[in-house]
C-alpha positions as CSV (number, residue, x, y, z in Angstrom):
1,X,193.0,-13.7,-32.5
2,X,190.4,-11.8,-34.5
3,X,189.9,-8.0,-34.3
4,X,186.4,-8.6,-32.9
5,X,187.7,-10.7,-30.0
6,X,190.5,-8.2,-29.3
7,X,188.1,-5.3,-29.3
8,X,185.6,-7.1,-27.0
9,X,188.4,-8.1,-24.6
10,X,189.4,-4.5,-24.3
11,X,186.0,-3.9,-22.6
12,X,186.6,-6.5,-19.9
13,X,186.7,-5.1,-16.4
14,X,185.2,-1.8,-17.6
15,X,181.7,-0.3,-17.2
16,X,180.4,-2.3,-20.2
17,X,181.6,-5.6,-18.8
18,X,178.3,-7.5,-18.5
19,X,176.6,-10.8,-19.4
20,X,176.2,-9.6,-23.0
21,X,179.9,-8.9,-23.4
22,X,180.8,-12.2,-22.0
23,X,178.3,-14.0,-24.2
24,X,179.6,-12.2,-27.2
25,X,183.2,-13.2,-26.4
26,X,182.0,-16.8,-25.9
27,X,180.2,-16.7,-29.3
28,X,183.3,-15.3,-31.0
29,X,185.7,-17.9,-29.5
30,X,183.3,-20.7,-30.5
31,X,183.2,-19.4,-34.1
32,X,187.0,-19.3,-34.0
33,X,187.1,-22.9,-33.0
34,X,188.2,-22.4,-29.4
35,X,185.4,-24.1,-27.4
36,X,187.4,-24.2,-24.2
37,X,187.7,-20.4,-24.1
38,X,184.1,-20.1,-25.2
39,X,183.0,-22.2,-22.3
40,X,184.8,-20.0,-19.8
41,X,183.2,-16.8,-21.1
42,X,179.8,-18.3,-21.3
43,X,180.0,-19.6,-17.7
44,X,181.1,-16.1,-16.8
45,X,178.1,-14.6,-18.6
46,X,175.8,-16.9,-16.7
47,X,177.5,-15.9,-13.4
48,X,176.5,-12.3,-14.2
49,X,173.0,-13.3,-15.4
50,X,171.8,-16.8,-14.7
51,X,168.5,-16.1,-16.5
52,X,170.2,-15.5,-19.9
53,X,168.6,-18.2,-22.1
54,X,170.8,-17.6,-25.1
55,X,174.0,-18.1,-23.0
56,X,172.7,-21.4,-21.7
57,X,172.0,-22.6,-25.3
58,X,175.4,-21.5,-26.5
59,X,177.1,-23.1,-23.4
60,X,175.5,-26.4,-24.3
61,X,176.8,-26.2,-27.8
62,X,180.3,-25.2,-26.7
63,X,180.4,-28.1,-24.2
64,X,179.1,-30.5,-26.9
65,X,181.7,-29.2,-29.4
66,X,184.4,-29.7,-26.7
67,X,183.4,-33.4,-26.3
68,X,181.6,-33.0,-23.0
69,X,178.1,-34.3,-23.8
70,X,177.0,-34.9,-20.2
71,X,177.9,-31.3,-19.2
72,X,176.2,-30.1,-22.4
73,X,173.0,-31.9,-21.5
74,X,173.1,-30.4,-18.0
75,X,173.5,-26.9,-19.5
76,X,170.7,-27.5,-21.9
77,X,168.4,-28.7,-19.1
78,X,169.2,-25.6,-17.0
79,X,168.6,-23.5,-20.0
80,X,165.3,-25.1,-20.7
81,X,164.1,-24.4,-17.2
82,X,165.3,-20.7,-17.5
83,X,163.7,-20.3,-20.9
84,X,160.4,-21.7,-19.8
85,X,160.3,-19.5,-16.7
86,X,160.9,-16.5,-18.8
87,X,158.4,-17.5,-21.5
88,X,161.1,-17.9,-24.1
89,X,159.3,-20.7,-25.9
90,X,161.6,-20.8,-29.0
91,X,164.8,-21.1,-27.0
92,X,163.3,-23.8,-24.8
93,X,162.2,-25.8,-27.9
94,X,165.6,-25.5,-29.5
95,X,167.4,-26.6,-26.4
96,X,165.0,-29.5,-25.9
97,X,165.8,-30.8,-29.4
98,X,169.6,-30.5,-28.7
99,X,169.2,-32.2,-25.3
100,X,167.3,-35.1,-26.9
101,X,170.0,-35.6,-29.5
102,X,172.6,-35.9,-26.7
103,X,170.4,-38.2,-24.6
104,X,170.4,-40.6,-27.5
105,X,174.2,-40.8,-27.6
106,X,174.8,-41.2,-23.8
107,X,174.8,-44.6,-22.0
108,X,171.6,-45.2,-20.0
109,X,171.6,-43.5,-16.6
110,X,173.8,-40.6,-17.5
């Protein structure tokens, strides 16, 4: 485990335990190649703040990396709706591109 992850995990359960901390942990675990742990932390970040566009985008990537394309597509679609509602045009565009790539790989109807 990296020092960054260890230091971030020390903050869990404390006054600084928020969506950003959980997002940061998800990001670090994804960089470390542990998509499953990343998914857990990113879902936790979204429980704390369901309007966190960047967390939706990273969750989609983590799910895709973990071989769960249908769930990734669902995360991207949720993230697009959140980003559009917040006026986060760039995040919405990026997630739309990622969602389209997944749609092309899935069987019709999924």
